[in-house]
C-alpha positions as CSV (number, residue, x, y, z in Angstrom):
1,M,27.8,55.1,6.8
2,K,26.8,51.4,7.6
3,K,27.3,48.6,5.1
4,G,24.3,46.0,4.8
5,F,21.0,45.7,3.9
6,T,18.0,46.7,5.9
7,L,15.4,44.3,7.4
8,V,12.7,45.6,4.7
9,E,15.3,44.8,1.8
10,L,15.8,41.1,3.1
11,L,12.2,40.7,3.4
12,A,11.6,41.9,-0.1
13,V,14.0,39.6,-1.6
14,V,12.4,36.6,0.3
15,V,9.0,37.3,-0.8
16,I,10.1,37.6,-4.3
17,L,11.8,34.5,-4.2
18,V,9.0,32.6,-2.4
19,S,6.9,33.9,-5.3
20,V,9.0,33.0,-8.1
21,T,9.2,29.5,-6.4
22,L,5.5,28.8,-5.9
23,V,4.6,30.3,-9.7
24,T,7.6,27.7,-10.9
25,T,6.0,24.6,-8.8
26,I,2.5,25.3,-10.2
27,I,4.0,25.4,-13.7
28,I,6.2,22.0,-13.3
29,V,3.1,20.4,-11.9
30,G,1.1,20.9,-14.7
31,Y,3.5,19.9,-17.1
32,V,4.2,16.5,-14.8
33,K,0.2,16.0,-14.9
34,N,-0.1,16.5,-19.0
35,T,3.0,14.0,-19.3
36,E,1.4,11.6,-17.2
37,K,-1.9,12.0,-19.3
38,T,0.1,11.8,-22.6
39,L,1.6,8.6,-21.4
40,D,-1.7,7.3,-20.5
41,E,-3.0,7.7,-23.9
42,A,-0.1,6.7,-25.6
43,S,0.0,3.4,-23.2
44,K,-3.8,2.6,-24.4
45,L,-2.8,3.4,-28.2
46,I,-0.5,0.5,-27.9
47,L,-2.8,-2.0,-26.1
48,Y,-5.3,-1.0,-29.0
49,N,-2.9,-1.9,-31.8
50,A,-2.0,-5.2,-29.7
51,T,-5.2,-6.3,-29.5
52,D,-6.0,-5.3,-33.3
53,I,-2.7,-7.8,-33.9
54,Y,-4.4,-10.2,-31.8
55,L,-7.7,-10.2,-33.3
56,N,-6.3,-10.2,-37.2
57,E,-3.9,-13.1,-36.4
58,Y,-6.2,-15.2,-34.6
59,L,-9.8,-15.0,-35.7
60,E,-10.6,-16.7,-39.0
61,Q,-13.2,-13.7,-39.6
62,L,-13.5,-10.8,-37.8
63,D,-17.4,-10.4,-37.1
64,D,-19.5,-7.8,-35.9
65,G,-19.9,-7.5,-32.1
66,V,-17.8,-7.3,-29.0
67,H,-14.5,-9.2,-28.4
68,E,-13.0,-8.9,-25.0
69,V,-9.2,-9.8,-25.1
70,R,-7.0,-10.1,-21.7
71,I,-3.9,-8.5,-21.3
72,Q,-2.4,-12.0,-20.4
73,V,-3.6,-13.5,-23.6
74,L,-2.0,-10.5,-25.8
75,V,1.4,-11.7,-23.9
76,D,1.0,-14.9,-24.1
77,T,0.7,-14.8,-27.9
78,N,3.2,-12.2,-28.3
79,C,1.1,-9.4,-29.5
80,L,2.2,-7.5,-26.5
81,D,5.6,-7.5,-24.8
82,Y,5.3,-8.2,-21.4
83,S,8.2,-5.3,-20.4
84,F,5.3,-3.2,-21.4
85,V,3.1,-4.2,-18.8
86,E,6.2,-4.3,-16.4
87,N,7.3,-0.6,-17.1
88,Q,3.4,0.5,-16.7
89,G,3.2,-0.7,-13.0
90,E,0.9,-3.1,-11.5
91,E,-1.4,-0.2,-10.3
92,K,-2.2,0.7,-13.6
93,I,-2.1,-2.5,-16.0
94,K,-2.7,-6.1,-14.7
95,M,-2.6,-9.2,-16.3
96,N,-6.2,-10.0,-16.1
97,S,-7.1,-6.5,-17.7
98,S,-8.9,-6.7,-20.8
99,V,-9.3,-4.6,-23.9
100,V,-12.5,-5.0,-25.4
101,A,-12.6,-4.3,-29.3
102,N,-16.6,-3.3,-30.8
103,V,-16.8,-4.2,-34.3
104,V,-19.6,-2.6,-36.1
105,N,-19.5,-2.7,-40.1
106,G,-16.0,-3.0,-39.8
107,K,-15.1,-0.2,-38.0
108,T,-13.8,-1.2,-34.4
109,T,-13.9,0.7,-31.3
110,Y,-11.6,0.2,-27.9
111,E,-12.0,0.5,-24.6
112,F,-9.7,-0.7,-21.6
113,R,-10.8,-2.3,-18.7
114,Y,-8.7,-2.1,-15.3
């Protein structure tokens, strides 16, 4: 009796390992993309909150209309910490990017402009 594995058995093990690796890779890539999307949404929320703080502190009265605030202004007025901008990376947030607040009947909607 010979000891060892046949070529068919070894190929079966390789096919199983490749299949498991492929499925795992697809799942991990999905998690990474979902995490990036969640981080982007959280970053925008931080920018919107900083803009809201700026508008409430530096405008006498928040009139209806469009108010555009540059990221540099948010940093200069200490409404947003510069380390937040640094940690986002230059490809995502630039100091000349802006947040646009649209105020209608006391309700504010925000949009980030790169």
